[in-house]
Backbone as CSV, one residue per row, in Angstrom:
resi,resn,N_x,N_y,N_z,CA_x,CA_y,CA_z,C_x,C_y,C_z
1,MET,13.812,-37.494,76.591,13.677,-36.324,75.737,13.177,-36.795,74.374
2,SER,12.126,-36.193,73.946,11.536,-36.593,72.660,11.970,-35.622,71.576
3,ALA,12.264,-36.182,70.435,12.682,-35.337,69.305,11.454,-34.952,68.492
4,ALA,11.387,-33.663,68.163,10.260,-33.189,67.343,10.661,-33.218,65.874
5,THR,9.812,-33.722,65.095,10.072,-33.767,63.637,9.206,-32.732,62.918
6,ASP,9.892,-31.946,62.090,9.158,-30.935,61.304,8.624,-31.594,60.027
7,ALA,7.355,-31.514,59.905,6.747,-32.107,58.688,6.962,-31.181,57.508
8,ALA,7.330,-31.764,56.386,7.521,-30.957,55.164,6.168,-30.476,54.664
9,PRO,6.114,-29.224,54.197,4.839,-28.703,53.696,4.365,-29.507,52.485
10,VAL,3.086,-29.782,52.473,2.499,-30.553,51.376,1.910,-29.593,50.354
11,THR,2.369,-29.721,49.128,1.852,-28.869,48.052,0.705,-29.574,47.360
12,ALA,-0.404,-28.894,47.259,-1.563,-29.496,46.594,-1.264,-29.670,45.114
13,PRO,-1.641,-30.786,44.540,-1.397,-30.996,43.115,-2.158,-29.983,42.266
14,ALA,-1.512,-29.574,41.189,-2.141,-28.589,40.303,-3.372,-29.190,39.642
15,HIS,-4.385,-28.358,39.427,-5.580,-28.818,38.738,-5.218,-29.167,37.292
16,PRO,-5.678,-30.308,36.784,-5.270,-30.733,35.436,-5.556,-29.695,34.354
17,ILE,-6.720,-29.046,34.431,-7.068,-28.060,33.397,-6.152,-26.841,33.501
18,GLY,-5.938,-26.372,34.742,-5.057,-25.220,34.928,-3.639,-25.516,34.476
19,GLN,-3.143,-26.717,34.801,-1.798,-27.096,34.375,-1.722,-27.180,32.854
20,SER,-2.751,-27.733,32.231,-2.757,-27.851,30.772,-2.708,-26.482,30.107
21,ILE,-3.473,-25.526,30.665,-3.481,-24.169,30.097,-2.102,-23.522,30.246
22,ARG,-1.511,-23.633,31.448,-0.190,-23.030,31.685,0.877,-23.648,30.773
23,ASP,0.851,-24.966,30.677,1.845,-25.639,29.836,1.666,-25.269,28.361
24,SER,0.410,-25.164,27.935,0.139,-24.796,26.539,0.642,-23.398,26.230
25,LEU,0.457,-22.471,27.186,0.924,-21.104,26.979,2.453,-21.035,26.930
26,VAL,3.111,-21.872,27.733,4.578,-21.921,27.694,5.060,-22.381,26.320
27,ILE,4.443,-23.436,25.788,4.819,-23.938,24.463,4.486,-22.910,23.385
28,ALA,3.345,-22.247,23.524,2.973,-21.212,22.550,4.000,-20.083,22.557
29,ARG,4.433,-19.685,23.758,5.450,-18.629,23.868,6.746,-19.055,23.206
30,ARG,7.124,-20.309,23.402,8.351,-20.828,22.774,8.259,-20.732,21.258
31,ASN,7.111,-21.085,20.696,6.957,-21.039,19.237,6.885,-19.606,18.712
32,LEU,6.290,-18.701,19.490,6.223,-17.306,19.063,7.611,-16.660,19.089
33,ILE,8.413,-17.002,20.096,9.790,-16.491,20.145,10.574,-16.994,18.938
34,ARG,10.381,-18.266,18.626,11.049,-18.850,17.450,10.620,-18.132,16.178
35,MET,9.350,-17.749,16.120,8.831,-17.057,14.946,9.516,-15.706,14.758
36,THR,9.744,-14.977,15.880,10.394,-13.673,15.774,11.849,-13.801,15.334
37,ARG,12.465,-14.951,15.630,13.858,-15.157,15.244,13.987,-15.647,13.807
38,ILE,12.880,-16.085,13.233,12.881,-16.506,11.825,11.785,-15.708,11.114
39,PRO,12.002,-14.406,10.882,10.936,-13.549,10.335,10.479,-13.955,8.937
40,GLU,11.331,-14.700,8.200,10.902,-15.107,6.857,9.702,-16.044,6.911
41,MET,9.488,-16.716,8.050,8.304,-17.565,8.193,7.038,-16.730,8.046
42,VAL,7.008,-15.576,8.712,5.853,-14.684,8.627,5.802,-14.013,7.255
43,LEU,6.968,-13.613,6.742,7.032,-12.904,5.465,6.476,-13.755,4.326
44,PHE,6.943,-14.997,4.224,6.470,-15.874,3.163,4.997,-16.221,3.337
45,GLY,4.557,-16.279,4.605,3.147,-16.549,4.859,2.249,-15.415,4.412
46,VAL,2.783,-14.195,4.358,2.009,-13.029,3.930,2.047,-12.873,2.414
47,ILE,3.185,-13.176,1.794,3.349,-12.934,0.359,2.356,-13.732,-0.471
48,GLN,2.168,-15.011,-0.140,1.296,-15.854,-0.959,-0.138,-15.330,-1.043
49,PRO,-0.818,-15.033,0.076,-2.182,-14.514,-0.049,-2.263,-13.160,-0.745
50,VAL,-1.229,-12.325,-0.560,-1.218,-11.036,-1.263,-1.166,-11.262,-2.776
51,MET,-0.365,-12.247,-3.194,-0.308,-12.576,-4.621,-1.660,-13.063,-5.118
52,PHE,-2.351,-13.861,-4.319,-3.679,-14.332,-4.704,-4.637,-13.164,-4.886
53,VAL,-4.594,-12.209,-3.971,-5.471,-11.040,-4.070,-5.228,-10.298,-5.373
54,VAL,-3.970,-10.013,-5.660,-3.624,-9.246,-6.857,-3.982,-10.018,-8.126
55,LEU,-3.621,-11.297,-8.172,-3.872,-12.096,-9.373,-5.367,-12.265,-9.648
56,PHE,-6.117,-12.672,-8.632,-7.547,-12.903,-8.834,-8.279,-11.595,-9.134
57,THR,-7.854,-10.511,-8.486,-8.537,-9.235,-8.691,-8.332,-8.694,-10.097
58,TYR,-7.075,-8.729,-10.560,-6.772,-8.076,-11.832,-6.735,-9.031,-13.019
59,VAL,-6.619,-10.333,-12.778,-6.609,-11.289,-13.883,-8.001,-11.831,-14.144
60,PHE,-8.715,-12.241,-13.082,-10.035,-12.836,-13.259,-11.164,-11.815,-13.122
61,GLY,-10.882,-10.685,-12.475,-11.906,-9.662,-12.340,-12.396,-9.180,-13.693
62,GLY,-13.715,-9.148,-13.868,-14.289,-8.743,-15.148,-14.672,-9.917,-16.027
63,SER,-14.169,-11.108,-15.716,-14.524,-12.300,-16.496,-15.420,-13.247,-15.712
64,MET,-15.526,-13.054,-14.404,-16.370,-13.895,-13.559,-17.754,-13.267,-13.413
65,LYS,-18.785,-14.093,-13.584,-20.150,-13.600,-13.470,-20.666,-13.838,-12.057
66,ILE,-21.003,-12.761,-11.366,-21.570,-12.831,-10.026,-22.971,-12.247,-10.111
67,GLY,-23.983,-13.104,-9.867,-25.354,-12.661,-10.073,-25.609,-12.455,-11.550
68,ASN,-25.929,-11.243,-11.919,-26.196,-10.928,-13.326,-25.168,-9.975,-13.905
69,THR,-24.019,-9.874,-13.274,-23.019,-8.914,-13.747,-21.628,-9.518,-13.762
70,THR,-20.788,-8.985,-14.626,-19.368,-9.355,-14.663,-18.499,-8.165,-14.252
71,ASP,-19.082,-7.226,-13.545,-18.351,-6.037,-13.107,-17.174,-6.435,-12.217
72,ALA,-15.986,-5.907,-12.525,-14.775,-6.269,-11.782,-14.854,-5.844,-10.326
73,GLY,-15.492,-4.714,-10.049,-15.620,-4.249,-8.670,-16.487,-5.169,-7.830
74,VAL,-17.562,-5.687,-8.436,-18.439,-6.620,-7.733,-17.684,-7.908,-7.423
75,TYR,-16.912,-8.391,-8.399,-16.165,-9.629,-8.171,-15.099,-9.432,-7.088
76,LYS,-14.518,-8.247,-7.054,-13.487,-7.959,-6.049,-14.063,-8.103,-4.643
77,ASP,-15.251,-7.538,-4.411,-15.871,-7.638,-3.095,-16.337,-9.063,-2.817
78,PHE,-16.805,-9.757,-3.866,-17.216,-11.158,-3.726,-16.024,-12.041,-3.364
79,LEU,-14.876,-11.739,-3.952,-13.691,-12.575,-3.837,-13.064,-12.574,-2.453
80,MET,-13.074,-11.431,-1.782,-12.218,-11.276,-0.615,-12.537,-12.244,0.518
81,ALA,-13.796,-12.550,0.750,-14.120,-13.514,1.807,-13.488,-14.864,1.499
82,GLY,-13.485,-15.250,0.223,-12.856,-16.510,-0.172,-11.352,-16.488,0.009
83,ILE,-10.704,-15.373,-0.315,-9.252,-15.258,-0.137,-8.891,-15.294,1.341
84,PHE,-9.668,-14.594,2.168,-9.423,-14.615,3.614,-9.502,-16.053,4.144
85,ALA,-10.568,-16.766,3.745,-10.757,-18.136,4.236,-9.652,-19.059,3.721
86,GLN,-9.260,-18.882,2.463,-8.181,-19.709,1.917,-6.878,-19.468,2.679
87,THR,-6.619,-18.231,3.037,-5.388,-17.885,3.752,-5.308,-18.578,5.105
88,VAL,-6.407,-18.548,5.870,-6.358,-19.148,7.202,-6.272,-20.670,7.127
89,THR,-6.846,-21.267,6.085,-6.776,-22.731,5.986,-5.424,-23.199,5.467
90,PHE,-4.764,-22.408,4.639,-3.462,-22.805,4.112,-2.381,-22.778,5.192
91,ALA,-2.681,-22.186,6.338,-1.739,-22.240,7.467,-1.579,-23.661,7.981
92,THR,-2.489,-24.547,7.556,-2.415,-25.957,7.954,-1.071,-26.578,7.593
93,ALA,-0.555,-26.247,6.416,0.716,-26.830,5.958,1.854,-26.442,6.884
94,GLY,1.865,-25.194,7.360,2.913,-24.760,8.283,2.837,-25.493,9.613
95,SER,1.622,-25.718,10.096,1.457,-26.460,11.348,1.962,-27.881,11.204
96,ALA,1.603,-28.518,10.094,2.029,-29.904,9.858,3.547,-29.996,9.788
97,ALA,4.168,-29.089,9.033,5.621,-29.118,8.874,6.333,-28.830,10.190
98,GLY,5.819,-27.880,10.975,6.454,-27.530,12.238,6.431,-28.679,13.233
99,ILE,5.300,-29.357,13.334,5.197,-30.484,14.267,6.054,-31.649,13.795
100,ALA,6.069,-31.902,12.481,6.916,-32.981,11.949,8.393,-32.677,12.203
101,ASP,8.770,-31.411,12.096,10.160,-31.016,12.356,10.528,-31.240,13.820
102,ASP,9.617,-30.884,14.728,9.870,-31.109,16.159,9.993,-32.598,16.470
103,MET,9.159,-33.401,15.808,9.225,-34.851,16.026,10.554,-35.406,15.523
104,GLN,10.973,-34.959,14.347,12.201,-35.478,13.739,13.432,-35.107,14.559
105,LYS,13.443,-33.921,15.140,14.595,-33.462,15.926,14.608,-34.017,17.349
106,GLY,13.561,-34.730,17.723,13.516,-35.299,19.060,13.070,-34.327,20.131
107,LEU,12.587,-33.134,19.707,12.167,-32.135,20.681,10.964,-32.625,21.482
108,VAL,10.076,-33.325,20.813,8.881,-33.821,21.486,9.258,-34.825,22.572
109,ASP,10.271,-35.649,22.306,10.716,-36.605,23.323,11.243,-35.886,24.560
110,ARG,11.915,-34.757,24.355,12.424,-33.989,25.503,11.262,-33.377,26.290
111,PHE,10.240,-32.938,25.574,9.062,-32.405,26.260,8.386,-33.492,27.098
112,ARG,8.397,-34.710,26.579,7.736,-35.802,27.289,8.439,-36.137,28.612
113,SER,9.717,-35.810,28.710,10.452,-36.087,29.945,10.135,-35.076,31.036
114,LEU,9.411,-34.010,30.683,9.064,-32.970,31.659,7.686,-33.243,32.259
115,PRO,7.452,-32.773,33.477,6.130,-32.957,34.104,5.114,-31.962,33.541
116,MET,4.623,-32.241,32.356,3.699,-31.322,31.697,2.529,-32.094,31.111
117,ALA,1.462,-31.374,30.846,0.270,-31.991,30.268,0.588,-32.548,28.889
118,ARG,0.063,-33.718,28.589,0.396,-34.392,27.340,-0.069,-33.623,26.098
119,GLY,-1.242,-33.002,26.170,-1.743,-32.301,24.984,-1.203,-30.896,24.827
120,ALA,-0.373,-30.429,25.795,0.090,-29.041,25.782,1.001,-28.744,24.598
121,VAL,1.799,-29.721,24.175,2.721,-29.495,23.056,1.942,-29.137,21.797
122,LEU,0.880,-29.886,21.522,0.089,-29.631,20.325,-0.764,-28.377,20.473
123,THR,-1.366,-28.196,21.654,-2.201,-27.011,21.862,-1.374,-25.737,21.769
124,GLY,-0.193,-25.746,22.387,0.681,-24.577,22.309,1.082,-24.257,20.889
125,ARG,1.369,-25.313,20.125,1.755,-25.108,18.722,0.605,-24.495,17.931
126,THR,-0.606,-25.017,18.104,-1.739,-24.502,17.330,-2.101,-23.075,17.742
127,VAL,-1.929,-22.745,19.034,-2.202,-21.371,19.478,-1.196,-20.406,18.858
128,ALA,0.080,-20.794,18.818,1.102,-19.947,18.193,0.804,-19.758,16.703
129,ASP,0.382,-20.835,16.042,0.027,-20.724,14.625,-1.180,-19.814,14.429
130,LEU,-2.103,-19.826,15.392,-3.267,-18.939,15.310,-2.842,-17.479,15.372
131,VAL,-1.861,-17.174,16.232,-1.354,-15.794,16.314,-0.732,-15.378,14.985
132,GLN,0.063,-16.273,14.385,0.672,-15.957,13.098,-0.397,-15.767,12.029
133,THR,-1.433,-16.593,12.059,-2.526,-16.457,11.094,-3.240,-15.123,11.259
134,ALA,-3.432,-14.692,12.503,-4.093,-13.409,12.753,-3.269,-12.248,12.192
135,ILE,-1.943,-12.321,12.335,-1.077,-11.282,11.778,-1.191,-11.258,10.252
136,THR,-1.152,-12.441,9.644,-1.273,-12.540,8.189,-2.609,-11.986,7.719
137,LEU,-3.669,-12.313,8.456,-5.012,-11.853,8.091,-5.119,-10.336,8.180
138,LEU,-4.474,-9.749,9.182,-4.489,-8.289,9.330,-3.798,-7.622,8.143
139,VAL,-2.626,-8.128,7.772,-1.901,-7.575,6.626,-2.725,-7.734,5.353
140,LEU,-3.348,-8.890,5.188,-4.142,-9.156,3.993,-5.347,-8.225,3.910
141,ALA,-5.977,-7.945,5.043,-7.118,-7.026,5.054,-6.693,-5.626,4.622
142,ILE,-5.498,-5.204,5.063,-4.995,-3.886,4.654,-4.743,-3.846,3.148
143,VAL,-4.145,-4.917,2.611,-3.908,-5.004,1.163,-5.237,-4.989,0.414
144,ALA,-6.234,-5.708,0.944,-7.541,-5.748,0.296,-8.171,-4.354,0.236
145,LEU,-8.028,-3.595,1.310,-8.553,-2.227,1.310,-7.822,-1.362,0.289
146,ILE,-6.526,-1.600,0.142,-5.737,-0.819,-0.818,-6.195,-1.082,-2.248
147,VAL,-6.501,-2.359,-2.565,-6.911,-2.681,-3.946,-8.380,-2.377,-4.191
148,GLY,-9.105,-1.926,-3.160,-10.469,-1.471,-3.402,-11.578,-2.251,-2.729
149,TRP,-11.257,-3.248,-1.915,-12.309,-4.008,-1.223,-12.959,-3.131,-0.166
150,ARG,-14.273,-3.208,-0.082,-15.006,-2.445,0.920,-16.100,-3.301,1.545
151,THR,-16.277,-3.170,2.858,-17.401,-3.825,3.516,-18.657,-3.000,3.277
152,GLY,-19.813,-3.649,3.358,-21.073,-2.949,3.160,-21.340,-2.565,1.727
153,SER,-20.644,-3.193,0.770,-20.841,-2.828,-0.635,-22.172,-3.325,-1.186
154,ALA,-22.761,-4.364,-0.550,-24.054,-4.879,-1.008,-25.138,-4.638,0.036
155,ASP,-24.806,-4.818,1.304,-25.758,-4.609,2.402,-25.059,-3.849,3.517
156,PRO,-25.794,-2.995,4.230,-25.183,-2.262,5.350,-24.667,-3.225,6.409
157,THR,-23.568,-2.872,7.047,-22.988,-3.699,8.097,-22.422,-2.798,9.177
158,ASN,-21.955,-3.378,10.261,-21.383,-2.576,11.348,-20.098,-3.221,11.844
159,ALA,-19.419,-2.516,12.749,-18.115,-2.987,13.217,-18.213,-4.340,13.911
160,GLY,-19.284,-4.553,14.674,-19.450,-5.830,15.363,-19.561,-6.992,14.396
161,GLU,-20.304,-6.807,13.326,-20.454,-7.880,12.331,-19.145,-8.137,11.602
162,ILE,-18.415,-7.074,11.315,-17.122,-7.246,10.632,-16.149,-8.025,11.522
163,LEU,-16.078,-7.662,12.809,-15.211,-8.389,13.740,-15.662,-9.838,13.893
164,ALA,-16.971,-10.063,13.879,-17.486,-11.431,13.966,-17.054,-12.248,12.756
165,GLY,-17.030,-11.607,11.584,-16.577,-12.300,10.383,-15.125,-12.738,10.500
166,PHE,-14.265,-11.856,10.988,-12.855,-12.217,11.160,-12.686,-13.264,12.266
167,ALA,-13.538,-13.215,13.293,-13.479,-14.236,14.340,-13.821,-15.614,13.773
168,LEU,-14.807,-15.681,12.880,-15.150,-16.959,12.248,-13.988,-17.471,11.400
169,LEU,-13.308,-16.572,10.721,-12.151,-16.968,9.922,-11.051,-17.561,10.799
170,LEU,-10.769,-16.909,11.924,-9.730,-17.422,12.827,-10.143,-18.747,13.452
171,LEU,-11.439,-18.895,13.737,-11.917,-20.169,14.293,-11.733,-21.289,13.270
172,LEU,-12.055,-21.015,12.008,-11.849,-22.016,10.960,-10.369,-22.334,10.808
173,GLY,-9.515,-21.305,10.830,-8.077,-21.530,10.721,-7.550,-22.366,11.869
174,TYR,-8.037,-22.086,13.085,-7.597,-22.865,14.245,-8.046,-24.320,14.108
175,ALA,-9.263,-24.525,13.623,-9.760,-25.896,13.431,-8.885,-26.659,12.444
176,PHE,-8.514,-26.005,11.365,-7.717,-26.683,10.337,-6.285,-26.951,10.805
177,THR,-5.766,-26.154,11.745,-4.412,-26.433,12.236,-4.369,-27.758,12.990
178,TRP,-5.499,-28.180,13.552,-5.528,-29.492,14.208,-5.458,-30.617,13.186
179,ILE,-6.006,-30.383,12.002,-5.818,-31.359,10.919,-4.340,-31.402,10.554
180,GLY,-3.718,-30.232,10.483,-2.279,-30.162,10.203,-1.461,-30.864,11.274
181,ALA,-1.881,-30.725,12.542,-1.162,-31.393,13.631,-1.200,-32.905,13.457
182,LEU,-2.354,-33.424,13.094,-2.480,-34.871,12.881,-1.610,-35.331,11.713
183,ILE,-1.585,-34.538,10.651,-0.748,-34.880,9.498,0.729,-34.858,9.887
184,GLY,1.141,-33.827,10.624,2.536,-33.713,11.039,2.995,-34.867,11.900
185,LEU,2.076,-35.427,12.688,2.413,-36.560,13.536,2.390,-37.890,12.775
186,SER,1.793,-37.877,11.587,1.591,-39.127,10.851,2.625,-39.372,9.770
187,VAL,3.501,-38.400,9.498,4.514,-38.555,8.451,5.904,-38.526,9.079
188,ARG,6.911,-38.842,8.275,8.261,-38.987,8.818,9.126,-37.740,8.672
189,THR,8.830,-36.885,7.706,9.699,-35.729,7.461,8.874,-34.456,7.318
190,PRO,9.473,-33.288,7.588,8.766,-32.024,7.387,8.364,-31.806,5.931
191,GLU,9.179,-32.314,4.984,8.852,-32.150,3.564,7.552,-32.875,3.226
192,ALA,7.433,-34.099,3.736,6.206,-34.859,3.503,5.017,-34.180,4.176
193,ALA,5.250,-33.588,5.353,4.174,-32.893,6.061,3.693,-31.672,5.287
194,THR,4.636,-30.952,4.672,4.253,-29.779,3.876,3.376,-30.181,2.701
195,SER,3.799,-31.240,1.991,3.005,-31.713,0.847,1.659,-32.257,1.304
196,GLY,1.705,-33.101,2.351,0.464,-33.683,2.847,-0.458,-32.664,3.470
197,GLY,0.106,-31.566,3.973,-0.708,-30.545,4.618,-1.395,-29.607,3.662
198,ILE,-0.955,-29.591,2.403,-1.528,-28.618,1.466,-2.275,-29.250,0.300
199,ILE,-1.921,-30.479,-0.089,-2.479,-31.043,-1.317,-3.990,-31.238,-1.229
200,TRP,-4.491,-31.628,-0.063,-5.923,-31.867,0.083,-6.716,-30.561,0.199
201,LEU,-6.004,-29.451,0.450,-6.691,-28.169,0.592,-7.187,-27.611,-0.742
202,PHE,-6.559,-28.014,-1.843,-6.988,-27.480,-3.142,-8.420,-27.869,-3.489
203,PRO,-8.807,-29.153,-3.410,-10.223,-29.453,-3.668,-11.161,-28.841,-2.637
204,VAL,-10.714,-28.746,-1.381,-11.576,-28.163,-0.347,-11.854,-26.694,-0.632
205,THR,-10.828,-25.955,-1.051,-11.006,-24.510,-1.264,-11.592,-24.168,-2.629
206,PHE,-11.321,-24.987,-3.642,-11.803,-24.645,-4.980,-13.160,-25.261,-5.298
207,VAL,-13.509,-26.400,-4.683,-14.875,-26.926,-4.831,-15.708,-26.282,-3.730
208,SER,-15.934,-25.006,-3.889,-16.629,-24.209,-2.880,-17.170,-22.955,-3.561
209,ASN,-17.726,-22.075,-2.739,-18.245,-20.810,-3.262,-17.242,-19.673,-3.091
210,ALA,-15.955,-20.018,-2.883,-14.954,-18.990,-2.584,-14.642,-18.095,-3.774
211,PHE,-14.489,-18.701,-4.945,-14.021,-17.941,-6.114,-15.047,-17.848,-7.236
212,VAL,-16.053,-18.705,-7.190,-17.115,-18.666,-8.207,-18.464,-18.807,-7.520
213,ASP,-19.500,-18.409,-8.230,-20.867,-18.557,-7.736,-21.251,-20.029,-7.824
214,SER,-21.467,-20.676,-6.686,-21.745,-22.115,-6.689,-23.061,-22.461,-7.373
215,SER,-23.961,-21.493,-7.519,-25.241,-21.767,-8.193,-25.051,-22.061,-9.676
216,GLN,-23.875,-21.719,-10.223,-23.596,-21.988,-11.630,-22.923,-23.345,-11.851
217,MET,-22.672,-24.096,-10.776,-22.062,-25.417,-10.905,-23.118,-26.450,-11.292
218,THR,-22.650,-27.612,-11.761,-23.565,-28.719,-12.017,-24.175,-29.158,-10.681
219,PRO,-25.404,-29.718,-10.700,-26.119,-29.996,-9.436,-25.324,-30.820,-8.428
220,TRP,-24.655,-31.902,-8.859,-23.956,-32.753,-7.898,-22.756,-32.037,-7.282
221,LEU,-22.080,-31.216,-8.107,-20.923,-30.485,-7.590,-21.378,-29.337,-6.697
222,ARG,-22.498,-28.703,-7.054,-23.032,-27.619,-6.225,-23.414,-28.146,-4.846
223,HIS,-23.982,-29.355,-4.793,-24.370,-29.946,-3.512,-23.146,-30.144,-2.616
224,ILE,-22.051,-30.622,-3.199,-20.807,-30.800,-2.433,-20.298,-29.447,-1.936
225,ALA,-20.296,-28.457,-2.826,-19.787,-27.130,-2.472,-20.610,-26.494,-1.354
226,GLU,-21.923,-26.680,-1.401,-22.782,-26.041,-0.408,-22.650,-26.671,0.978
227,TRP,-22.250,-27.944,1.047,-22.068,-28.603,2.343,-20.603,-28.644,2.767
228,ASN,-19.755,-27.977,2.019,-18.346,-27.871,2.358,-18.183,-26.923,3.554
229,PRO,-17.516,-27.343,4.643,-17.323,-26.435,5.791,-16.669,-25.118,5.405
230,PHE,-15.782,-25.172,4.431,-15.108,-23.974,3.942,-16.126,-22.995,3.357
231,SER,-17.087,-23.515,2.580,-18.110,-22.665,1.955,-18.977,-21.974,3.001
232,ALA,-19.269,-22.675,4.095,-20.107,-22.081,5.138,-19.448,-20.833,5.720
233,THR,-18.144,-20.916,5.981,-17.439,-19.760,6.542,-17.367,-18.619,5.530
234,VAL,-17.111,-18.960,4.270,-17.059,-17.921,3.228,-18.412,-17.218,3.126
235,GLN,-19.488,-18.010,3.092,-20.832,-17.430,2.993,-21.149,-16.577,4.212
236,ALA,-20.763,-17.053,5.392,-21.013,-16.286,6.618,-20.272,-14.952,6.588
237,CYS,-19.034,-14.966,6.113,-18.245,-13.727,6.060,-18.840,-12.740,5.067
238,ARG,-19.331,-13.241,3.946,-19.960,-12.323,2.979,-21.187,-11.665,3.601
239,GLU,-21.965,-12.427,4.349,-23.129,-11.836,5.018,-22.690,-10.791,6.041
240,LEU,-21.703,-11.140,6.855,-21.273,-10.242,7.923,-20.527,-9.026,7.384
241,PHE,-19.804,-9.196,6.275,-19.083,-8.073,5.660,-19.997,-7.226,4.774
242,GLY,-21.199,-7.730,4.483,-22.105,-6.996,3.612,-21.642,-6.962,2.168
243,ASN,-20.978,-8.034,1.732,-20.477,-8.114,0.358,-21.423,-8.912,-0.534
244,PRO,-21.338,-8.729,-1.856,-22.224,-9.468,-2.765,-21.854,-10.948,-2.823
245,GLY,-22.790,-11.746,-3.332,-22.514,-13.161,-3.544,-23.169,-14.071,-2.533
246,VAL,-24.112,-13.548,-1.722,-24.849,-14.395,-0.791,-25.844,-15.211,-1.600
247,VAL,-25.522,-16.472,-1.826,-26.271,-17.324,-2.741,-27.554,-17.815,-2.074
248,GLN,-28.661,-17.755,-2.819,-29.909,-18.317,-2.337,-29.902,-19.805,-2.619
249,SER,-30.038,-20.609,-1.576,-29.944,-22.054,-1.728,-30.823,-22.721,-0.681
250,ASP,-31.276,-23.937,-1.002,-32.073,-24.702,-0.047,-31.209,-25.436,0.969
251,ALA,-29.898,-25.520,0.739,-29.002,-26.232,1.647,-28.939,-25.490,2.982
252,TRP,-29.054,-26.223,4.093,-29.075,-25.601,5.409,-27.837,-24.759,5.687
253,PRO,-26.612,-25.197,5.339,-25.430,-24.357,5.624,-25.462,-23.021,4.903
254,MET,-26.108,-22.963,3.737,-26.168,-21.709,3.008,-27.290,-20.800,3.520
255,GLN,-28.296,-21.397,4.152,-29.370,-20.596,4.736,-28.977,-20.056,6.116
256,HIS,-28.132,-20.814,6.824,-27.682,-20.404,8.167,-26.157,-20.502,8.225
257,PRO,-25.467,-19.716,7.429,-24.012,-19.898,7.302,-23.224,-19.615,8.578
258,VAL,-23.667,-18.650,9.386,-22.920,-18.334,10.610,-22.953,-19.522,11.566
259,TRP,-24.143,-20.057,11.803,-24.259,-21.232,12.670,-23.524,-22.423,12.081
260,ALA,-23.673,-22.607,10.765,-22.998,-23.733,10.112,-21.485,-23.612,10.251
261,SER,-20.961,-22.399,10.109,-19.521,-22.183,10.232,-19.029,-22.533,11.632
262,VAL,-19.753,-22.074,12.650,-19.363,-22.360,14.034,-19.439,-23.861,14.308
263,ILE,-20.526,-24.496,13.893,-20.708,-25.929,14.157,-19.625,-26.753,13.473
264,TRP,-19.354,-26.455,12.189,-18.321,-27.199,11.460,-16.960,-27.034,12.144
265,SER,-16.607,-25.801,12.499,-15.284,-25.546,13.088,-15.127,-26.247,14.437
266,VAL,-16.145,-26.150,15.285,-16.078,-26.798,16.593,-16.008,-28.313,16.429
267,LEU,-16.766,-28.859,15.478,-16.746,-30.301,15.235,-15.366,-30.757,14.761
268,ILE,-14.754,-29.985,13.859,-13.414,-30.329,13.363,-12.394,-30.297,14.499
269,ILE,-12.481,-29.275,15.362,-11.557,-29.194,16.502,-11.737,-30.405,17.415
270,ALA,-12.987,-30.728,17.740,-13.249,-31.836,18.659,-12.715,-33.160,18.108
271,VAL,-12.954,-33.410,16.832,-12.556,-34.689,16.243,-11.042,-34.766,16.071
272,PHE,-10.463,-33.743,15.426,-9.048,-33.839,15.071,-8.123,-33.552,16.258
273,ARG,-8.573,-32.807,17.247,-7.744,-32.658,18.449,-7.651,-33.993,19.183
274,THR,-8.780,-34.682,19.271,-8.776,-35.994,19.917,-7.847,-36.960,19.183
275,LEU,-7.953,-36.999,17.861,-7.112,-37.907,17.074,-5.638,-37.514,17.161
276,ALA,-5.361,-36.191,17.128,-3.966,-35.734,17.161,-3.312,-36.027,18.504
277,VAL,-4.020,-35.791,19.617,-3.456,-36.065,20.944,-3.221,-37.566,21.108
278,ARG,-4.157,-38.376,20.621,-3.969,-39.831,20.701,-2.765,-40.275,19.878
279,LYS,-2.625,-39.685,18.685,-1.477,-40.029,17.830,-0.172,-39.560,18.463
280,TYR,-0.208,-38.408,19.093,0.995,-37.868,19.764,1.461,-38.794,20.882
281,ARG,0.513,-39.274,21.660,0.868,-40.151,22.783,1.508,-41.452,22.293
282,SER,0.956,-41.997,21.201,1.511,-43.273,20.697,2.796,-43.057,19.907
283,ALA,2.881,-41.937,19.183,4.065,-41.687,18.350,5.281,-41.326,19.175
284,ALA,5.065,-40.725,20.329,6.194,-40.240,21.136,6.655,-41.237,22.183
285,ILE,5.991,-42.389,22.270,6.392,-43.389,23.263,7.674,-44.073,22.832
């Protein structure tokens, strides 16, 4: 009499890309749930850009020369693309601090013990931060409309172009969160990550065309501002929003700001995601 053996069913291994996407979404969900339980994270993230809008609009409006005028209304429309871009890039500090906090608490080590894609922890974190940035941007746009910002104030525009402008802003914000991820993995404490995540943003955002007309800068500084990735997104948004301040310049990013914005953002994601995942693998071993 022969004994029959039942073979155990063989499960095909998950596709690496599909597994990475699923794992990233799980981590993103975890961070979004955490965000809802700590609402002050979102609240404080909204207050700062709103303060910038109010301060720049009512304190500097009327004293800044845009084109041939110092009209406060013109500056208000010129300003908003810069404030939007500054808001999405300043989310970098939160990403850096959050990842540094997870590293310090040993949460990342626990994730490493699970059968999950190695880059999912960072990707999930940056996706969750992107959602928070989108919420902040929506609130900021409403505040901007309340204080008098209008699209199409200089050139006619349409809903598709306006949505494209906000999409470029979110793409830039997502790119910068990968810089924050690398910073968060490179320091020892969340406090250091917060400082390291924001201090370098001041020259990036202020040596640009965000708050002043770059054509009025000295030649060497104007050249830096015109090739600044931040400036490309600001210029692209002004074109798409139909707002004043589209500077005539020979620099390629200023002549083709939409393409320049996309290229810069994709390049930043490619470079800093690679560096951050490599740092994560070595730091968590």
